[in-house]
Biopython code that builds the backbone (N, CA, C, O; Angstrom):
import numpy as np
from Bio.PDB.StructureBuilder import StructureBuilder

atoms = [
    (1, "MET", "N", (7.883, 11.263, 15.326)),
    (1, "MET", "CA", (9.161, 10.741, 14.879)),
    (1, "MET", "C", (8.947, 9.374, 14.223)),
    (1, "MET", "O", (8.194, 8.544, 14.735)),
    (2, "PHE", "N", (9.595, 9.152, 13.117)),
    (2, "PHE", "CA", (9.486, 7.900, 12.365)),
    (2, "PHE", "C", (10.495, 6.884, 12.894)),
    (2, "PHE", "O", (11.645, 7.217, 13.183)),
    (3, "GLN", "N", (10.040, 5.643, 13.015)),
    (3, "GLN", "CA", (10.954, 4.520, 13.238)),
    (3, "GLN", "C", (10.394, 3.333, 12.471)),
    (3, "GLN", "O", (9.268, 2.898, 12.710)),
    (4, "CYS", "N", (11.192, 2.815, 11.549)),
    (4, "CYS", "CA", (10.771, 1.697, 10.700)),
    (4, "CYS", "C", (10.527, 0.460, 11.550)),
    (4, "CYS", "O", (11.367, 0.086, 12.368)),
    (5, "HIS", "N", (9.374, -0.174, 11.354)),
    (5, "HIS", "CA", (9.051, -1.379, 12.121)),
    (5, "HIS", "C", (9.761, -2.613, 11.570)),
    (5, "HIS", "O", (9.704, -3.677, 12.186)),
    (6, "VAL", "N", (10.432, -2.491, 10.417)),
    (6, "VAL", "CA", (11.168, -3.617, 9.835)),
    (6, "VAL", "C", (12.641, -3.575, 10.232)),
    (6, "VAL", "O", (13.172, -4.552, 10.759)),
    (7, "CYS", "N", (13.306, -2.435, 9.977)),
    (7, "CYS", "CA", (14.758, -2.372, 10.203)),
    (7, "CYS", "C", (15.175, -1.434, 11.333)),
    (7, "CYS", "O", (16.340, -1.433, 11.732)),
    (8, "GLY", "N", (14.239, -0.633, 11.855)),
    (8, "GLY", "CA", (14.554, 0.251, 12.964)),
    (8, "GLY", "C", (15.131, 1.602, 12.573)),
    (8, "GLY", "O", (15.391, 2.431, 13.445)),
    (9, "ALA", "N", (15.336, 1.843, 11.289)),
    (9, "ALA", "CA", (15.887, 3.128, 10.841)),
    (9, "ALA", "C", (14.947, 4.272, 11.226)),
    (9, "ALA", "O", (13.747, 4.070, 11.409)),
    (10, "GLU", "N", (15.510, 5.467, 11.343)),
    (10, "GLU", "CA", (14.724, 6.630, 11.764)),
    (10, "GLU", "C", (14.528, 7.652, 10.656)),
    (10, "GLU", "O", (13.931, 8.702, 10.896)),
    (11, "ASN", "N", (15.011, 7.378, 9.457)),
    (11, "ASN", "CA", (14.864, 8.311, 8.349)),
    (11, "ASN", "C", (13.875, 7.779, 7.330)),
    (11, "ASN", "O", (13.912, 6.607, 6.956)),
    (12, "ALA", "N", (12.982, 8.667, 6.885)),
    (12, "ALA", "CA", (11.987, 8.287, 5.883)),
    (12, "ALA", "C", (11.758, 9.463, 4.949)),
    (12, "ALA", "O", (12.084, 10.609, 5.259)),
    (13, "ARG", "N", (11.196, 9.147, 3.813)),
    (13, "ARG", "CA", (10.814, 10.186, 2.861)),
    (13, "ARG", "C", (9.333, 9.992, 2.521)),
    (13, "ARG", "O", (8.846, 8.862, 2.492)),
    (14, "ASP", "N", (8.635, 11.068, 2.271)),
    (14, "ASP", "CA", (7.237, 11.003, 1.883)),
    (14, "ASP", "C", (7.147, 10.694, 0.396)),
    (14, "ASP", "O", (7.784, 11.355, -0.425)),
    (15, "GLU", "N", (6.352, 9.686, 0.057)),
    (15, "GLU", "CA", (6.180, 9.276, -1.335)),
    (15, "GLU", "C", (4.741, 8.838, -1.561)),
    (15, "GLU", "O", (3.993, 8.591, -0.615)),
    (16, "LEU", "N", (4.369, 8.748, -2.831)),
    (16, "LEU", "CA", (3.119, 8.110, -3.231)),
    (16, "LEU", "C", (3.482, 6.720, -3.713)),
    (16, "LEU", "O", (4.330, 6.566, -4.592)),
    (17, "VAL", "N", (2.840, 5.700, -3.140)),
    (17, "VAL", "CA", (3.160, 4.315, -3.466)),
    (17, "VAL", "C", (1.905, 3.597, -3.959)),
    (17, "VAL", "O", (0.791, 4.103, -3.825)),
    (18, "SER", "N", (2.103, 2.416, -4.528)),
    (18, "SER", "CA", (1.010, 1.551, -4.945)),
    (18, "SER", "C", (1.111, 0.247, -4.166)),
    (18, "SER", "O", (2.210, -0.228, -3.883)),
    (19, "GLU", "N", (-0.033, -0.329, -3.820)),
    (19, "GLU", "CA", (-0.075, -1.587, -3.070)),
    (19, "GLU", "C", (-1.101, -2.512, -3.699)),
    (19, "GLU", "O", (-2.189, -2.075, -4.077)),
    (20, "VAL", "N", (-0.759, -3.787, -3.811)),
    (20, "VAL", "CA", (-1.709, -4.812, -4.230)),
    (20, "VAL", "C", (-2.236, -5.464, -2.960)),
    (20, "VAL", "O", (-1.462, -5.952, -2.137)),
    (21, "LEU", "N", (-3.558, -5.471, -2.805)),
    (21, "LEU", "CA", (-4.204, -6.021, -1.622)),
    (21, "LEU", "C", (-5.043, -7.230, -2.006)),
    (21, "LEU", "O", (-5.567, -7.295, -3.119)),
    (22, "GLN", "N", (-5.173, -8.177, -1.104)),
    (22, "GLN", "CA", (-6.027, -9.347, -1.297)),
    (22, "GLN", "C", (-7.323, -9.064, -0.552)),
    (22, "GLN", "O", (-7.331, -9.022, 0.679)),
    (23, "ILE", "N", (-8.414, -8.868, -1.278)),
    (23, "ILE", "CA", (-9.706, -8.542, -0.688)),
    (23, "ILE", "C", (-10.711, -9.618, -1.081)),
    (23, "ILE", "O", (-11.091, -9.729, -2.247)),
    (24, "GLU", "N", (-11.134, -10.401, -0.111)),
    (24, "GLU", "CA", (-12.119, -11.467, -0.341)),
    (24, "GLU", "C", (-11.719, -12.358, -1.517)),
    (24, "GLU", "O", (-12.540, -12.669, -2.379)),
    (25, "GLY", "N", (-10.445, -12.764, -1.540)),
    (25, "GLY", "CA", (-9.947, -13.660, -2.575)),
    (25, "GLY", "C", (-9.627, -12.998, -3.902)),
    (25, "GLY", "O", (-9.231, -13.678, -4.849)),
    (26, "LYS", "N", (-9.790, -11.692, -3.988)),
    (26, "LYS", "CA", (-9.537, -10.954, -5.228)),
    (26, "LYS", "C", (-8.418, -9.944, -4.981)),
    (26, "LYS", "O", (-8.384, -9.280, -3.945)),
    (27, "ARG", "N", (-7.511, -9.838, -5.940)),
    (27, "ARG", "CA", (-6.432, -8.853, -5.817)),
    (27, "ARG", "C", (-6.900, -7.515, -6.382)),
    (27, "ARG", "O", (-7.495, -7.445, -7.457)),
    (28, "VAL", "N", (-6.614, -6.461, -5.628)),
    (28, "VAL", "CA", (-6.913, -5.104, -6.083)),
    (28, "VAL", "C", (-5.661, -4.244, -5.925)),
    (28, "VAL", "O", (-4.884, -4.423, -4.988)),
    (29, "LEU", "N", (-5.485, -3.334, -6.831)),
    (29, "LEU", "CA", (-4.360, -2.404, -6.813)),
    (29, "LEU", "C", (-4.864, -1.044, -6.371)),
    (29, "LEU", "O", (-5.819, -0.520, -6.944)),
    (30, "VAL", "N", (-4.231, -0.466, -5.356)),
    (30, "VAL", "CA", (-4.534, 0.892, -4.923)),
    (30, "VAL", "C", (-3.301, 1.722, -5.245)),
    (30, "VAL", "O", (-2.200, 1.428, -4.779)),
    (31, "GLU", "N", (-3.496, 2.758, -6.042)),
    (31, "GLU", "CA", (-2.382, 3.597, -6.498)),
    (31, "GLU", "C", (-2.348, 4.930, -5.754)),
    (31, "GLU", "O", (-3.344, 5.370, -5.179)),
    (32, "ASP", "N", (-1.183, 5.551, -5.781)),
    (32, "ASP", "CA", (-0.976, 6.911, -5.271)),
    (32, "ASP", "C", (-1.350, 7.070, -3.798)),
    (32, "ASP", "O", (-2.025, 8.027, -3.419)),
    (33, "ILE", "N", (-0.907, 6.127, -2.980)),
    (33, "ILE", "CA", (-1.165, 6.170, -1.546)),
    (33, "ILE", "C", (-0.044, 6.973, -0.878)),
    (33, "ILE", "O", (1.129, 6.651, -1.068)),
    (34, "PRO", "N", (-0.376, 8.010, -0.100)),
    (34, "PRO", "CA", (0.676, 8.736, 0.615)),
    (34, "PRO", "C", (1.268, 7.850, 1.714)),
    (34, "PRO", "O", (0.543, 7.258, 2.514)),
    (35, "ALA", "N", (2.598, 7.773, 1.733)),
    (35, "ALA", "CA", (3.274, 6.895, 2.688)),
    (35, "ALA", "C", (4.593, 7.512, 3.135)),
    (35, "ALA", "O", (5.174, 8.354, 2.450)),
    (36, "SER", "N", (5.046, 7.068, 4.299)),
    (36, "SER", "CA", (6.414, 7.332, 4.743)),
    (36, "SER", "C", (7.205, 6.096, 4.348)),
    (36, "SER", "O", (6.881, 4.986, 4.769)),
    (37, "VAL", "N", (8.244, 6.286, 3.537)),
    (37, "VAL", "CA", (9.031, 5.164, 3.029)),
    (37, "VAL", "C", (10.408, 5.200, 3.682)),
    (37, "VAL", "O", (11.126, 6.196, 3.596)),
    (38, "CYS", "N", (10.759, 4.103, 4.331)),
    (38, "CYS", "CA", (12.037, 4.009, 5.032)),
    (38, "CYS", "C", (13.196, 4.250, 4.066)),
    (38, "CYS", "O", (13.263, 3.649, 2.994)),
    (39, "ALA", "N", (14.100, 5.132, 4.462)),
    (39, "ALA", "CA", (15.255, 5.453, 3.624)),
    (39, "ALA", "C", (16.239, 4.293, 3.544)),
    (39, "ALA", "O", (17.012, 4.214, 2.589)),
    (40, "ARG", "N", (16.230, 3.391, 4.524)),
    (40, "ARG", "CA", (17.162, 2.269, 4.524)),
    (40, "ARG", "C", (16.612, 1.058, 3.763)),
    (40, "ARG", "O", (17.261, 0.563, 2.841)),
    (41, "CYS", "N", (15.418, 0.576, 4.143)),
    (41, "CYS", "CA", (14.928, -0.689, 3.568)),
    (41, "CYS", "C", (13.787, -0.531, 2.570)),
    (41, "CYS", "O", (13.443, -1.490, 1.880)),
    (42, "GLY", "N", (13.192, 0.659, 2.478)),
    (42, "GLY", "CA", (12.136, 0.897, 1.504)),
    (42, "GLY", "C", (10.740, 0.490, 1.954)),
    (42, "GLY", "O", (9.800, 0.567, 1.162)),
    (43, "GLU", "N", (10.578, 0.060, 3.196)),
    (43, "GLU", "CA", (9.269, -0.326, 3.715)),
    (43, "GLU", "C", (8.354, 0.897, 3.788)),
    (43, "GLU", "O", (8.740, 1.939, 4.319)),
    (44, "ALA", "N", (7.126, 0.759, 3.244)),
    (44, "ALA", "CA", (6.150, 1.839, 3.279)),
    (44, "ALA", "C", (5.290, 1.721, 4.522)),
    (44, "ALA", "O", (4.830, 0.635, 4.874)),
    (45, "THR", "N", (5.075, 2.856, 5.188)),
    (45, "THR", "CA", (4.225, 2.921, 6.372)),
    (45, "THR", "C", (3.140, 3.953, 6.117)),
    (45, "THR", "O", (3.404, 5.035, 5.593)),
    (46, "PHE", "N", (1.903, 3.601, 6.497)),
    (46, "PHE", "CA", (0.754, 4.474, 6.261)),
    (46, "PHE", "C", (0.204, 4.997, 7.581)),
    (46, "PHE", "O", (0.252, 4.314, 8.604)),
    (47, "SER", "N", (-0.314, 6.213, 7.544)),
    (47, "SER", "CA", (-0.962, 6.769, 8.731)),
    (47, "SER", "C", (-2.269, 6.032, 8.985)),
    (47, "SER", "O", (-2.787, 5.354, 8.097)),
    (48, "ARG", "N", (-2.796, 6.162, 10.184)),
    (48, "ARG", "CA", (-4.091, 5.542, 10.505)),
    (48, "ARG", "C", (-5.188, 6.089, 9.606)),
    (48, "ARG", "O", (-6.059, 5.342, 9.160)),
    (49, "GLU", "N", (-5.148, 7.387, 9.338)),
    (49, "GLU", "CA", (-6.159, 8.008, 8.487)),
    (49, "GLU", "C", (-6.097, 7.428, 7.071)),
    (49, "GLU", "O", (-7.131, 7.145, 6.467)),
    (50, "THR", "N", (-4.891, 7.256, 6.552)),
    (50, "THR", "CA", (-4.722, 6.691, 5.212)),
    (50, "THR", "C", (-5.205, 5.255, 5.172)),
    (50, "THR", "O", (-5.891, 4.856, 4.231)),
    (51, "THR", "N", (-4.853, 4.472, 6.185)),
    (51, "THR", "CA", (-5.286, 3.080, 6.251)),
    (51, "THR", "C", (-6.805, 2.986, 6.284)),
    (51, "THR", "O", (-7.385, 2.132, 5.614)),
    (52, "GLU", "N", (-7.454, 3.850, 7.051)),
    (52, "GLU", "CA", (-8.913, 3.847, 7.133)),
    (52, "GLU", "C", (-9.538, 4.251, 5.795)),
    (52, "GLU", "O", (-10.548, 3.685, 5.379)),
    (53, "ARG", "N", (-8.941, 5.214, 5.139)),
    (53, "ARG", "CA", (-9.470, 5.646, 3.837)),
    (53, "ARG", "C", (-9.353, 4.521, 2.804)),
    (53, "ARG", "O", (-10.266, 4.321, 2.002)),
    (54, "ILE", "N", (-8.234, 3.788, 2.819)),
    (54, "ILE", "CA", (-8.071, 2.641, 1.912)),
    (54, "ILE", "C", (-9.131, 1.590, 2.211)),
    (54, "ILE", "O", (-9.744, 1.044, 1.294)),
    (55, "ARG", "N", (-9.348, 1.305, 3.499)),
    (55, "ARG", "CA", (-10.361, 0.323, 3.889)),
    (55, "ARG", "C", (-11.742, 0.708, 3.360)),
    (55, "ARG", "O", (-12.448, -0.129, 2.798)),
    (56, "LYS", "N", (-12.123, 1.965, 3.536)),
    (56, "LYS", "CA", (-13.423, 2.437, 3.048)),
    (56, "LYS", "C", (-13.488, 2.380, 1.525)),
    (56, "LYS", "O", (-14.531, 2.066, 0.951)),
    (57, "LEU", "N", (-12.377, 2.681, 0.882)),
    (57, "LEU", "CA", (-12.329, 2.682, -0.581)),
    (57, "LEU", "C", (-12.577, 1.284, -1.141)),
    (57, "LEU", "O", (-13.405, 1.119, -2.037)),
    (58, "VAL", "N", (-11.877, 0.284, -0.630)),
    (58, "VAL", "CA", (-11.967, -1.056, -1.217)),
    (58, "VAL", "C", (-13.160, -1.860, -0.700)),
    (58, "VAL", "O", (-13.604, -2.791, -1.372)),
    (59, "HIS", "N", (-13.683, -1.524, 0.469)),
    (59, "HIS", "CA", (-14.833, -2.243, 1.014)),
    (59, "HIS", "C", (-16.142, -1.480, 0.846)),
    (59, "HIS", "O", (-17.211, -2.019, 1.134)),
    (60, "GLY", "N", (-16.075, -0.249, 0.388)),
    (60, "GLY", "CA", (-17.272, 0.577, 0.247)),
    (60, "GLY", "C", (-17.911, 0.445, -1.118)),
    (60, "GLY", "O", (-17.767, -0.572, -1.796)),
    (61, "LYS", "N", (-18.608, 1.472, -1.501)),
    (61, "LYS", "CA", (-19.349, 1.460, -2.761)),
    (61, "LYS", "C", (-18.585, 2.113, -3.903)),
    (61, "LYS", "O", (-19.134, 2.305, -4.989)),
    (62, "SER", "N", (-17.330, 2.454, -3.669)),
    (62, "SER", "CA", (-16.513, 3.071, -4.723)),
    (62, "SER", "C", (-16.310, 2.096, -5.868)),
    (62, "SER", "O", (-16.190, 0.888, -5.664)),
    (63, "LYS", "N", (-16.275, 2.634, -7.060)),
    (63, "LYS", "CA", (-16.000, 1.844, -8.256)),
    (63, "LYS", "C", (-14.527, 2.005, -8.611)),
    (63, "LYS", "O", (-13.960, 3.080, -8.414)),
    (64, "PRO", "N", (-13.896, 0.947, -9.135)),
    (64, "PRO", "CA", (-12.491, 1.076, -9.531)),
    (64, "PRO", "C", (-12.317, 2.102, -10.643)),
    (64, "PRO", "O", (-13.203, 2.299, -11.476)),
    (65, "LYS", "N", (-11.172, 2.741, -10.637)),
    (65, "LYS", "CA", (-10.823, 3.720, -11.673)),
    (65, "LYS", "C", (-10.694, 3.041, -13.028)),
    (65, "LYS", "O", (-11.095, 3.590, -14.054)),
    (66, "ARG", "N", (-10.121, 1.824, -13.014)),
    (66, "ARG", "CA", (-9.955, 1.025, -14.227)),
    (66, "ARG", "C", (-9.629, -0.401, -13.815)),
    (66, "ARG", "O", (-9.323, -0.653, -12.650)),
    (67, "SER", "N", (-9.689, -1.326, -14.745)),
    (67, "SER", "CA", (-9.305, -2.715, -14.506)),
    (67, "SER", "C", (-8.143, -3.056, -15.417)),
    (67, "SER", "O", (-8.056, -2.557, -16.540)),
    (68, "ILE", "N", (-7.238, -3.919, -14.926)),
    (68, "ILE", "CA", (-6.080, -4.318, -15.712)),
    (68, "ILE", "C", (-5.896, -5.828, -15.608)),
    (68, "ILE", "O", (-6.311, -6.449, -14.629)),
    (69, "ALA", "N", (-5.277, -6.405, -16.618)),
    (69, "ALA", "CA", (-4.900, -7.821, -16.557)),
    (69, "ALA", "C", (-3.579, -7.916, -15.798)),
    (69, "ALA", "O", (-2.777, -6.982, -15.814)),
    (70, "MET", "N", (-3.358, -9.056, -15.130)),
    (70, "MET", "CA", (-2.138, -9.224, -14.357)),
    (70, "MET", "C", (-1.522, -10.579, -14.678)),
    (70, "MET", "O", (-2.215, -11.596, -14.660)),
    (71, "ASP", "N", (-0.227, -10.601, -14.970)),
    (71, "ASP", "CA", (0.492, -11.857, -15.163)),
    (71, "ASP", "C", (0.781, -12.473, -13.804)),
    (71, "ASP", "O", (1.113, -11.769, -12.850)),
    (72, "VAL", "N", (0.652, -13.798, -13.722)),
    (72, "VAL", "CA", (0.878, -14.514, -12.473)),
    (72, "VAL", "C", (1.948, -15.574, -12.700)),
    (72, "VAL", "O", (1.860, -16.366, -13.638)),
    (73, "PHE", "N", (2.951, -15.583, -11.841)),
    (73, "PHE", "CA", (4.029, -16.558, -11.903)),
    (73, "PHE", "C", (4.040, -17.372, -10.623)),
    (73, "PHE", "O", (3.788, -16.835, -9.544)),
    (74, "ALA", "N", (4.327, -18.655, -10.728)),
    (74, "ALA", "CA", (4.485, -19.507, -9.545)),
    (74, "ALA", "C", (5.962, -19.735, -9.314)),
    (74, "ALA", "O", (6.668, -20.186, -10.216)),
    (75, "TYR", "N", (6.433, -19.437, -8.141)),
    (75, "TYR", "CA", (7.847, -19.609, -7.796)),
    (75, "TYR", "C", (8.236, -21.074, -7.737)),
    (75, "TYR", "O", (9.374, -21.430, -8.043)),
    (76, "VAL", "N", (7.310, -21.912, -7.351)),
    (76, "VAL", "CA", (7.570, -23.352, -7.149)),
    (76, "VAL", "C", (7.725, -24.057, -8.475)),
    (76, "VAL", "O", (7.947, -25.267, -8.509)),
]
sb = StructureBuilder()
sb.init_structure("model")
sb.init_model(0)
sb.init_chain("A")
sb.init_seg("    ")
for serial, (resi, resn, name, xyz) in enumerate(atoms, 1):
    if name == "N":
        sb.init_residue(resn, " ", resi, " ")
    sb.init_atom(name, np.array(xyz, "f"), 0.0, 1.0, " ", f" {name:<3s}", serial, name[0])
structure = sb.get_structure()
């Protein structure tokens, strides 16, 4: 049973999401991650297996699919 750790809602939908991660001072984008997305607040939750696969992907010997430039804005 799903329960959102942010808002407590119990309804979610399965989606593929993208996440930007900070790895050793470098930002990396991981696309098409299977997630349960809260129907109320939109928070994505990943299974333990998915989290482990992402960890192996970004810390292992895998090569990125492609590289992209990213615009950076400072809120301050």
